[in-house]
C-alpha positions in Angstrom: 0.0 0.2 0.1 1.1 3.4 -0.9 0.9 6.2 1.6 -1.6 8.8 1.1 -1.0 12.3 0.5 -1.8 14.3 3.6 -5.2 16.8 3.0 -5.6 20.1 4.0 -8.1 21.1 6.3 -8.7 24.9 5.2 -7.9 27.5 2.5 -4.3 28.6 2.0 -4.6 32.3 3.7 -3.9 35.2 1.5 -0.4 37.1 1.9 -0.8 40.3 1.4 1.9 41.5 3.4 5.3 40.8 4.7 4.4 41.0 8.0 1.3 38.7 7.0 3.6 36.5 5.0 5.8 35.3 8.0 2.6 35.2 10.2 1.6 32.8 7.5 4.6 30.7 8.1 4.5 29.9 11.4 1.0 28.4 11.1 0.7 24.8 10.5 0.1 25.1 6.6 3.9 25.3 6.4 4.2 21.5 8.0 1.4 20.3 5.6 3.4 21.5 2.3 6.5 19.8 3.3 5.2 16.6 4.4 3.3 16.6 1.0 6.6 17.5 -0.9 8.0 14.1 1.0 5.3 12.0 0.1 5.9 13.2 -3.6 9.6 12.4 -3.5 8.7 9.3 -1.8 6.3 8.2 -4.7 8.9 9.0 -7.3 11.5 6.9 -6.1 9.2 4.1 -5.6 7.9 4.3 -9.3 11.1 4.1 -10.5 12.4 1.4 -8.9 9.3 -0.6 -10.2 10.1 0.4 -13.4 13.9 -1.2 -12.9 12.5 -4.2 -11.3 10.1 -4.6 -14.7 12.7 -4.0 -16.9 15.1 -6.7 -15.1 13.0 -9.4 -15.3 11.6 -8.8 -19.1 14.8 -9.6 -19.9 15.7 -11.1 -22.8 16.5 -15.0 -22.2 20.1 -16.0 -21.6 21.2 -12.6 -20.4 23.2 -12.1 -17.2 22.4 -9.8 -14.2 25.3 -8.1 -12.7 23.5 -6.0 -10.6 21.8 -7.3 -7.6 18.3 -7.7 -8.5 16.6 -6.3 -4.7 12.5 -7.2 -4.5 11.5 -3.3 -3.6 10.5 -2.7 0.1 7.2 -1.2 1.1 7.5 2.4 2.3 5.6 2.6 5.8 4.7 5.8 7.8 5.6 5.1 11.7 4.2 8.3 13.5 6.0 10.9 11.8 8.9 9.3 10.5 9.4 7.8 7.2 10.8 4.1 7.5 11.6 0.7 5.5 10.1 -2.7 6.4 11.3 -5.8 4.8 8.2 -8.1 3.3 8.2 -12.2 2.0 9.0 -11.6 -1.4 6.8 -13.1 -4.2 7.3 -14.8 -7.0 7.6 -12.9 -10.3 6.3 -14.0 -13.2 8.9 -15.2 -15.1 9.5 -17.7 -11.9 5.9 -18.8 -11.8 6.3 -19.3 -15.5 9.1 -21.7 -15.0 7.7 -23.5 -11.9 4.3 -24.2 -13.9 7.0 -25.6 -16.7 8.5 -27.9 -14.3 5.1 -29.3 -13.0 3.6 -30.0 -16.5 6.9 -32.0 -17.2 8.3 -29.4 -19.7 11.8 -29.2 -20.4 13.6 -26.6 -19.0 16.7 -25.6 -20.4 20.0 -24.4 -18.1 19.3 -20.7 -19.3 15.7 -20.4 -17.6 17.1 -22.6 -14.6 20.2 -19.8 -14.0 17.9 -17.2 -13.9 15.8 -18.5 -11.5 18.6 -19.3 -9.2 20.4 -15.8 -9.6 16.5 -14.3 -8.4 16.8 -16.7 -5.9 20.0 -16.1 -4.6 19.6 -12.3 -5.0 16.6 -12.0 -3.1 18.1 -13.9 0.1 21.4 -11.9 -0.3 19.3 -8.7 0.4 17.5 -9.9 3.6 14.3 -10.9 2.3 12.4 -14.1 3.0 11.0 -16.6 0.5 8.4 -18.6 0.8 9.1 -23.0 1.2 6.7 -23.4 -1.8 9.6 -20.8 -3.6 12.0 -22.3 -2.4 10.7 -26.4 -3.8 9.9 -24.6 -7.1 14.1 -23.6 -7.1 14.7 -27.0 -6.3 12.3 -28.7 -8.7 13.7 -26.7 -11.7 16.9 -27.2 -11.0 16.4 -30.8 -11.4 14.4 -30.7 -14.1 17.0 -28.9 -15.8 19.8 -31.6 -15.2 21.3 -29.0 -12.7 21.4 -32.0 -9.8 24.1 -30.2 -7.9 22.3 -27.1 -7.4 18.8 -28.8 -6.7 20.6 -30.7 -4.4 22.6 -27.4 -2.7 18.8 -25.9 -2.3 17.3 -29.0 -1.0 19.9 -29.1 2.0 19.3 -25.7 2.4 15.6 -26.0 2.8 16.0 -29.0 5.0 17.9 -26.8 7.1 15.3 -24.0 7.8 12.1 -25.5 7.3 11.7 -29.4 8.7 8.5 -29.9 7.5 9.7 -30.3 3.5 7.4 -32.0 1.1 8.1 -34.8 -0.6 8.4 -33.5 -4.1 11.5 -31.6 -4.1 13.0 -34.9 -2.9 11.3 -36.9 -5.6 12.4 -34.4 -8.5 16.1 -34.4 -7.0 15.8 -38.5 -6.8 14.3 -38.5 -10.5 17.1 -36.5 -11.7 19.7 -38.7 -10.3 17.3 -41.9 -12.0 17.2 -40.1 -15.5 21.1 -39.6 -15.4 21.7 -43.1 -14.7 23.0 -42.8 -11.0 21.0 -45.2 -9.1 23.3 -44.9 -5.8 22.8 -41.5 -5.7 19.1 -41.8 -6.3 19.0 -44.4 -3.4 21.2 -42.3 -1.0 18.7 -39.6 -1.3 15.9 -41.7 -0.5 17.1 -42.9 2.8 18.4 -39.4 3.7 14.7 -38.6 3.2 13.7 -41.4 5.6 16.0 -40.3 8.3 14.4 -36.8 8.0 11.2 -39.0 8.5 9.9 -38.8 5.1 8.7 -42.2 4.1 9.0 -42.3 0.2 5.7 -42.6 -1.3 4.9 -45.1 -4.4 6.1 -42.4 -7.0 9.4 -42.5 -5.9 9.6 -46.4 -5.5 8.6 -46.6 -9.2 10.9 -44.5 -10.2 13.7 -46.6 -8.6 12.5 -50.0 -9.5 11.8 -48.4 -13.5 15.8 -46.9 -13.0 16.6 -50.3 -12.2 14.7 -51.8 -15.3 16.8 -49.2 -17.4 20.1 -50.2 -15.9 19.3 -54.2 -16.7 19.7 -54.8 -12.7 17.0 -57.2 -11.5 18.0 -58.2 -8.5 18.3 -54.5 -7.3 14.7 -53.6 -8.6 13.2 -56.7 -6.4 15.1 -55.7 -3.6 12.9 -52.4 -3.5 9.6 -54.2 -3.9 10.9 -56.1 -0.4 12.0 -52.5 1.2 8.5 -51.2 0.2 6.6 -53.9 1.9 8.3 -53.2 5.0 8.0 -49.4 4.4 4.1 -50.0 4.1 3.9 -48.8 1.2 1.4 -51.1 -1.1 2.4 -51.4 -4.7 0.2 -50.4 -7.6 -0.4 -51.6 -11.1 2.7 -49.2 -12.6 4.7 -50.9 -9.9 4.3 -54.3 -11.1 4.3 -52.8 -14.5 8.1 -51.8 -13.8 9.4 -54.7 -12.3 7.5 -56.8 -15.3 9.6 -54.5 -17.7 12.7 -55.1 -15.6 12.3 -59.0 -16.3 11.8 -58.8 -19.9 15.0 -56.5 -20.1 16.9 -59.1 -18.1 15.6 -61.6 -20.8 13.9 -63.4 -17.6 10.4 -64.6 -18.8 9.7 -66.8 -16.3 10.0 -64.1 -13.6 8.4 -61.7 -15.8 5.1 -64.0 -16.1 5.4 -64.4 -11.9 5.2 -60.6 -11.1 2.5 -60.7 -14.1 0.6 -63.3 -11.6 1.0 -60.9 -8.4 -1.2 -58.5 -10.0 -4.5 -60.5 -10.0 -3.1 -61.6 -6.1 -3.0 -58.3 -5.1 -6.7 -57.2 -6.3 -5.5 -55.3 -9.3 -6.5 -55.1 -12.9 -4.0 -55.6 -15.5 -3.7 -52.5 -18.0 -2.5 -52.8 -21.4 1.0 -51.9 -20.6 1.3 -54.6 -18.4 0.4 -56.7 -20.9 2.9 -55.0 -23.5 6.3 -55.5 -21.0 5.0 -59.5 -20.8 4.9 -59.5 -24.8 7.6 -57.9 -25.2 9.8 -60.0 -22.8 8.6 -63.0 -25.0 9.5 -61.3 -27.9 13.2 -60.7 -26.7 13.5 -64.3 -26.2 12.1 -65.4 -29.6 8.9 -67.2 -27.6 6.6 -66.6 -30.5 4.2 -68.8 -29.4 4.1 -67.4 -25.9 3.9 -64.0 -27.1 0.6 -64.8 -29.4 -0.3 -66.6 -26.3 -0.5 -63.9 -24.2 -1.8 -61.5 -26.9 -5.0 -63.8 -27.2 -4.7 -63.8 -23.2 -5.0 -60.1 -23.1 -8.2 -59.8 -25.8 -10.3 -62.8 -23.2 -9.8 -60.2 -20.6 -11.2 -57.3 -22.2 -8.3 -55.2 -22.5 -7.4 -53.6 -25.8 -3.9 -53.6 -27.5 -2.6 -50.6 -28.3 0.2 -49.6 -31.0 3.2 -50.4 -28.6 1.6 -53.8 -27.6 1.0 -54.5 -31.3 4.4 -53.5 -32.3 5.8 -55.8 -29.9 3.9 -58.5 -31.0 4.7 -57.7 -34.4 8.4 -57.9 -33.3 8.2 -61.4 -31.6 7.3 -62.6 -35.1 9.7 -60.6 -37.0 12.7 -61.4 -34.9 12.4 -65.2 -36.5 11.3 -64.1 -39.7 7.7 -65.7 -39.6 6.4 -62.2 -41.7 3.1 -64.4 -42.3 2.3 -64.0 -38.9 3.4 -60.7 -38.4 1.2 -59.2 -41.5 -1.3 -60.8 -39.6 -0.9 -58.7 -36.5 -0.5 -55.9 -38.7 -4.1 -56.9 -40.6 -5.5 -57.0 -36.6 -4.4 -53.4 -35.8 -6.0 -52.0 -39.0 -9.4 -53.8 -38.4 -9.5 -52.0 -34.8 -8.8 -48.8 -36.3 -5.4 -48.0 -35.1 -3.3 -47.0 -37.6 0.2 -48.4 -37.9 3.3 -45.7 -37.7 6.6 -46.0 -39.3 7.6 -48.6 -36.2 5.4 -50.8 -37.5 6.3 -51.0 -41.1 10.1 -51.1 -39.7 9.4 -54.5 -38.1 7.8 -55.6 -41.7 10.7 -54.5 -43.3 13.1 -56.4 -40.7 10.9 -59.4 -41.0 12.1 -59.9 -44.8 15.4 -58.7 -43.9 15.9 -62.2 -42.0 14.8 -63.8 -44.8 16.9 -62.0 -47.1 13.6 -60.9 -49.1 14.5 -58.2 -51.4 11.3 -57.7 -52.8 9.2 -57.9 -49.9 10.8 -55.2 -48.2 10.6 -52.7 -51.1 7.0 -53.5 -51.3 6.4 -52.7 -47.4 8.4 -49.3 -48.2 6.0 -48.8 -51.2 3.5 -49.2 -48.4 5.1 -46.4 -46.4 5.0 -43.9 -48.7 1.2 -44.5 -49.7 0.1 -44.4 -46.3 2.1 -41.1 -46.7 4.4 -41.8 -43.7 7.9 -40.8 -43.6 10.4 -43.5 -43.6 13.7 -42.7 -41.3 16.9 -43.9 -41.2 16.2 -47.3 -39.6 13.5 -47.9 -42.6 16.4 -47.6 -45.0 19.0 -49.4 -42.9 16.4 -52.6 -42.8 15.6 -51.8 -46.6 19.8 -52.2 -47.2 19.9 -55.0 -44.9 17.5 -57.0 -46.9 19.3 -56.2 -50.0 22.8 -57.0 -48.8 21.8 -60.4 -47.0 20.2 -61.3 -50.1 23.5 -60.8 -51.9 22.5 -58.1 -54.2 25.3 -55.4 -53.8 23.8 -53.1 -56.4 20.6 -53.1 -55.2 22.0 -52.5 -51.7 24.2 -49.7 -53.1 21.1 -48.1 -54.7 19.4 -47.7 -51.6 22.3 -45.8 -50.1 22.4 -43.6 -52.8 18.3 -42.9 -52.6 18.9 -42.2 -48.7 21.1 -39.7 -49.9 19.0 -38.4 -52.5 15.9 -38.1 -49.7 18.2 -36.2 -47.4 18.3 -38.7 -44.8 22.1 -39.1 -43.6 23.1 -42.9 -43.4 24.2 -44.0 -39.9 26.5 -46.6 -38.9 24.0 -49.5 -38.8 23.7 -49.0 -43.0 27.2 -48.8 -43.6 28.0 -51.7 -41.5 25.1 -54.0 -43.5 26.8 -52.8 -47.0 30.3 -53.9 -45.5 29.5 -56.7 -44.2 27.4 -57.6 -46.9 30.5 -56.9 -49.3 32.6 -58.8 -47.1 30.4 -61.9 -47.5 30.8 -61.8 -51.3 34.5 -61.2 -51.1 34.3 -57.7 -52.8 37.3 -56.4 -50.7 37.7 -52.9 -53.0 33.7 -52.3 -52.4 34.5 -53.0 -48.6 36.8 -50.8 -48.1 35.2 -48.0 -50.3 32.2 -48.1 -48.1 34.5 -47.8 -44.9 35.8 -45.2 -46.5 33.1 -43.3 -47.3 31.5 -43.7 -43.8 34.7 -42.4 -42.2 34.7 -39.5 -44.8 31.1 -38.7 -44.1 32.2 -37.9 -40.4 30.2 -41.2 -39.1 32.2 -43.2 -36.4 33.3 -46.5 -37.6 33.3 -49.7 -34.6 34.8 -52.5 -34.0 31.7 -54.1 -36.3 32.5 -52.0 -39.4 36.2 -52.5 -39.2 36.4 -56.4 -38.7 33.9 -56.9 -41.6 36.8 -55.2 -43.8 39.3 -56.8 -42.1 37.3 -60.6 -42.5 37.1 -59.6 -46.2 40.9 -59.4 -46.7 41.3 -62.4 -44.3 39.0 -64.9 -46.6 40.9 -64.1 -50.0 44.2 -64.0 -48.1 45.4 -60.6 -48.3 47.1 -60.8 -44.9 48.5 -57.8 -45.6 46.1 -55.5 -46.1 44.1 -56.9 -43.1 47.1 -56.1 -41.0 46.8 -52.4 -42.1 43.5 -52.1 -41.5 43.8 -53.6 -37.9 46.6 -51.0 -37.6 44.4 -48.0 -38.5 41.5 -49.1 -36.4 43.8 -48.9 -33.5 45.2 -45.6 -34.7 41.8 -44.0 -34.7 41.5 -45.1 -30.7 39.1 -48.2 -31.7 39.8 -51.0 -29.2 40.1 -54.1 -31.5 38.5 -57.4 -30.3 39.1 -60.8 -30.3 37.0 -61.4 -33.5 39.3 -58.6 -35.2 42.5 -60.1 -34.3 41.6 -63.2 -35.4 40.6 -62.4 -38.9 44.3 -61.4 -39.5 45.6 -64.7 -37.7 43.6 -66.6 -40.0 44.5 -64.8 -42.8 48.2 -65.3 -41.7 47.4 -69.2 -41.4 46.0 -69.4 -44.5 48.7 -67.6 -46.5 51.0 -70.3 -44.3 53.1 -67.1 -43.0 53.3 -69.2 -39.4 55.5 -66.3 -38.3 52.9 -63.7 -38.9 50.1 -65.5 -37.0 52.6 -66.1 -34.1 53.3 -62.2 -34.0 49.4 -61.3 -34.4 48.7 -64.0 -31.2 51.5 -61.9 -29.1 50.3 -58.9 -30.1 46.6 -59.6 -29.2 47.8 -60.4 -25.9 50.5 -57.3 -25.6 47.0 -54.7 -26.4 44.9 -56.6 -23.3 43.3 -58.7 -25.7 42.6 -62.2 -24.5 42.6 -64.7 -27.2 39.8 -67.2 -26.9 40.2 -70.9 -28.1 39.9 -70.1 -32.0 42.9 -67.6 -32.0 44.8 -70.9 -30.5 43.4 -73.4 -32.8 44.2 -71.1 -35.9 47.8 -70.7 -35.0 48.3 -74.6 -33.6 46.5 -75.8 -37.1 49.0 -73.3 -39.1 51.6 -74.9 -37.3 50.8 -78.5 -38.1 50.1 -78.1 -41.5 53.7 -76.6 -41.9 54.6 -79.6 -40.3 55.9 -78.0 -37.0 54.3 -80.4 -34.8 56.9 -80.3 -31.8 55.6 -75.8 -32.6 52.1 -76.9 -32.5 52.3 -79.0 -29.5 54.1 -76.0 -27.7 51.0 -73.8 -28.7 48.7 -76.3 -26.9 50.8 -76.2 -23.9 50.8 -72.7 -23.3 46.9 -72.4 -23.8 46.7 -74.4 -21.1 48.9 -72.5 -19.0 47.1 -69.3 -19.6 43.7 -71.5 -18.4 42.4 -71.2 -22.5 40.6 -74.4 -22.4 41.5 -76.7 -25.4 39.0 -77.8 -27.4 38.2 -80.8 -29.8 39.8 -78.9 -32.6 42.5 -78.4 -30.8 43.5 -81.6 -30.2 42.5 -82.5 -33.8 44.8 -80.4 -36.2 47.6 -82.2 -34.3 46.3 -85.5 -34.5 45.5 -85.0 -38.5 49.1 -83.9 -39.0 50.7 -86.2 -37.4 48.9 -88.8 -39.3 49.6 -87.4 -42.2 52.8 -87.6 -40.9 53.0 -91.2 -40.7 54.0 -90.5 -36.8 51.3 -92.9 -35.5 53.2 -92.8 -32.2 52.1 -89.1 -31.4 48.7 -90.1 -32.9 47.9 -92.4 -30.2 49.4 -90.1 -27.7 47.4 -87.0 -28.0 43.9 -89.5 -28.0 44.8 -90.8 -25.2 45.6 -87.0 -23.7 42.3 -86.2 -25.1 40.4 -88.6 -23.3 42.6 -87.9 -20.3 41.6 -84.5 -20.3 37.7 -85.3 -21.2 37.4 -83.9 -24.8 36.6 -87.3 -26.4 37.4 -88.2 -30.1 34.6 -87.3 -32.7 34.3 -88.9 -35.9 37.2 -85.9 -37.8 39.5 -87.8 -34.8 39.3 -91.3 -36.2 39.0 -90.3 -39.5 42.3 -88.8 -39.3 43.6 -91.5 -37.1 42.0 -94.6 -39.4 44.3 -92.8 -43.1 47.7 -92.5 -40.9 47.3 -96.6 -40.1 45.8 -97.2 -43.5 48.9 -95.8 -44.8 51.1 -98.2 -43.0 49.3 -101.1 -44.0 47.4 -101.8 -40.5 44.5 -103.0 -40.9 43.8 -104.3 -37.4 44.3 -100.9 -36.0 41.6 -99.5 -38.5 39.5 -102.0 -37.3 39.5 -100.9 -33.7 39.1 -97.9 -34.5 36.0 -98.2 -36.5 34.7 -100.8 -33.4 35.5 -97.6 -31.4 33.7 -94.9 -33.0 30.7 -98.1 -33.1 30.6 -98.4 -29.5 30.5 -94.5 -29.1 27.4 -94.1 -31.8 29.2 -91.8 -33.5 28.1 -91.4 -37.4 29.8 -93.7 -39.5 31.5 -92.2 -42.5 32.3 -93.8 -45.9 36.0 -92.9 -45.6 36.0 -95.1 -43.0 35.1 -98.2 -45.1 37.7 -96.8 -47.7 40.5 -96.3 -45.5 40.1 -100.2 -44.3 40.0 -101.3 -47.6 42.9 -99.1 -48.7 44.7 -100.6 -45.7 44.9 -104.0 -46.9 46.3 -102.8 -50.5 49.4 -101.3 -48.7 49.9 -104.9 -46.8 53.2 -106.1 -47.2 53.1 -109.0 -50.0 53.5 -112.2 -47.7 50.6 -110.8 -46.0 48.0 -110.2 -48.2 44.3 -111.1 -47.1 41.9 -113.4 -49.1 39.7 -111.8 -51.5 36.6 -113.6 -49.9 37.5 -112.4 -46.4 38.1 -108.4 -47.8 34.4 -109.1 -49.6 32.5 -110.3 -46.6 34.1 -107.5 -44.1 32.9 -105.2 -47.2 29.5 -106.5 -47.2 28.8 -106.6 -43.5 29.8 -103.2 -43.1 27.5 -102.0 -45.6 24.7 -104.0 -44.5 25.1 -102.7 -41.1 24.6 -99.1 -42.1 27.6 -98.0 -43.7 27.4 -95.7 -46.0 29.0 -96.7 -49.7 29.1 -95.5 -53.0 31.4 -95.7 -56.1 34.2 -94.4 -53.9 33.9 -97.3 -51.7 33.4 -99.6 -54.8 37.0 -98.5 -56.0 38.1 -98.9 -52.9 37.2 -102.4 -53.2 38.1 -102.6 -56.6 42.0 -102.1 -55.5 42.3 -105.2 -53.3 40.0 -107.5 -55.2 39.2 -107.1 -58.9 37.1 -104.8 -61.0 34.5 -107.9 -61.8 34.6 -108.8 -57.9 33.7 -105.4 -56.9 31.0 -104.7 -59.6 29.6 -108.4 -58.5 29.4 -107.1 -54.9 28.0 -104.2 -55.9 25.2 -105.5 -57.8 24.1 -107.7 -55.0 24.4 -104.9 -52.1 22.0 -103.1 -54.8 24.5 -100.1 -55.0 24.1 -97.6 -57.8 27.3 -97.3 -59.3 29.9 -100.2 -61.4 33.3 -100.2 -60.8 34.9 -97.6 -63.0 36.5 -99.9 -66.1 36.2 -96.9 -68.8 36.8 -93.4 -69.2 33.0 -92.7 -69.9 31.9 -94.7 -66.9 34.3 -92.6 -64.8 32.7 -89.6 -66.0 29.5 -90.6 -65.1 30.8 -91.4 -61.8 32.1 -87.8 -61.4 28.8 -86.4 -62.6 27.1 -88.7 -59.3 29.6 -87.7 -56.6 31.7 -84.5 -56.4 33.8 -86.4 -54.6 35.0 -88.2 -57.0 36.0 -85.1 -59.5 38.9 -85.0 -56.5 40.0 -88.2 -56.6 40.1 -88.7 -60.5 42.0 -85.3 -60.9 44.7 -86.6 -58.6 44.6 -89.9 -59.4 43.5 -93.5 -57.9 46.5 -93.0 -55.4 44.8 -89.7 -53.8 42.4 -91.0 -52.2 43.4 -89.7 -49.1 44.0 -86.3 -50.1 40.6 -85.3 -49.7 40.1 -85.9 -45.8 42.1 -83.2 -44.5 39.6 -80.7 -46.6 37.0 -82.8 -45.3 38.2 -82.6 -41.5 38.4 -78.8 -41.7 35.2 -78.6 -42.7 33.7 -81.2 -39.9 35.9 -79.0 -37.3 
């Protein structure tokens, strides 16, 4: 209130003479004039201060105030003297506006928060008081803008000055920490809140459980569920929904279904969000049948699926490439007048990409345009991936070009899909071109991008280029993984350069990347192929010393190389060590050993190994029969077996299920005669005859690709093909 001006009680006397003027001056009228003058000056300064305050309040956003903002004090008249008394400051409009934005969950920038904090600080510095509600608003504004440290400072000041602080400033600070992923800090504030005698409400508990779910920490979420019971806070549907979401993110479908059942046990009704979370968990685990069951259960319960729920159901089928079922649920969505969005159509395109169906992906892209929905970078990435998986590189490049023409910048996913496709197709130059283009566009290439190019170089035997890209990767600060190093080691091994393979394995350990079994197996196999069996054995021993468990392939590399070298004692030694390490020999092991004994003309050892295979119920291989037959051809002249005995053994094995074809018949013919082998083949109902003419040999070549290798290398090279088969089986 402004002071009222003093009023004159009578008329001003007329001053005619000097004496009269002196008399008038001595009258109370002069005092009234002086009082009026003081009042006018006071009002003048009051108006000026108001104008200055309004100017400061209406300053443009982002301008900083160097002068202290002082909330004007109200002048009051006490008796005959004019005094100033400070009031409780009221929030100016911009503070109220920002506080309302925070309450409505509207994004608040740091500039707005800074302005509010500046006003509040200056107000307190000038000796004015701020109401608790205003201080709480300052805390919320700072927390919503992400200025967590300042929010904590104001909340601490609020706690020290007012023992009855409401819960919502605590909630804003806790939610801000959860948003930043600082679960420990959020939990610390909850503990502090309880120490101050304030029980966390259901909103705070739900926020904590949701934060645990986002951090993929299921155990922590469950612990808060138990704490909630101790605090006497009753869980609601949102709480159970957060728990189901935590289970879904952790991939624990059983736990998700268990928490869903708790909703009914608590006399609550599940909503669409709860069903969507369970269906999302099914989709993540690839349990399409369960996802379908939950969708039907949802409809029976009278809960209408929303857009997100339908998208989750479609995603479950899309992940396994079931485009038909995904399209069925898209049609169900349309039947309930729910319009699909870009996520829905992207899901359909991803389903086509899973199957390598580029035509189907392009058809769904046309439907997006028909519905006047703007495709995004995920849409183009999915189509590019579909073309890449189908092996159509020209088509993939076309979509990359179209994406650029449509004004959408390709991301790392798009480039990785094209680079990976080029690598699988052996197009090293194109893979390198797209990686260079990716880097030129300012897109950060990841380990997957480089690993694809390195693998492409490795597959074509370009070990030097693979190593060069690995060095370039490290120079850009990207930590190579075990796959990257493994590709380079494999390229060196394929080129027969054992020393370089060993160098990269040592470099791998030097950079802190722990080699796995495959890395060691590559070096062991390279050493074994080079005939350096002692070196291969040393690598296997080092592998074990570094707590890397050798597998069957590790032992098979040494067994196969030893068998080819004719070192049968070493073969027997390493097969015994395999069994001792509980890495039981497989078909590859036995076949390699049989071929080694066969070359040395030891049919009894071949029979022993064949019997061991049958005892382990391993699948019988035609190479076993060939090895047994050819072992008779390598017997010394004086130890030749009777033909009848060999034929009888051949017939018995075939009748007991041993696979046999022209290859086995020819191995028998080398022991007996072509006529006898042909008669046996006819008796057993084999669809081949001995190769007595060139034309018949050519017909065999067409029937069995394996025979082409046999004839190309000559009859004595039947074992030459075993190593490639062993590698394939390994």
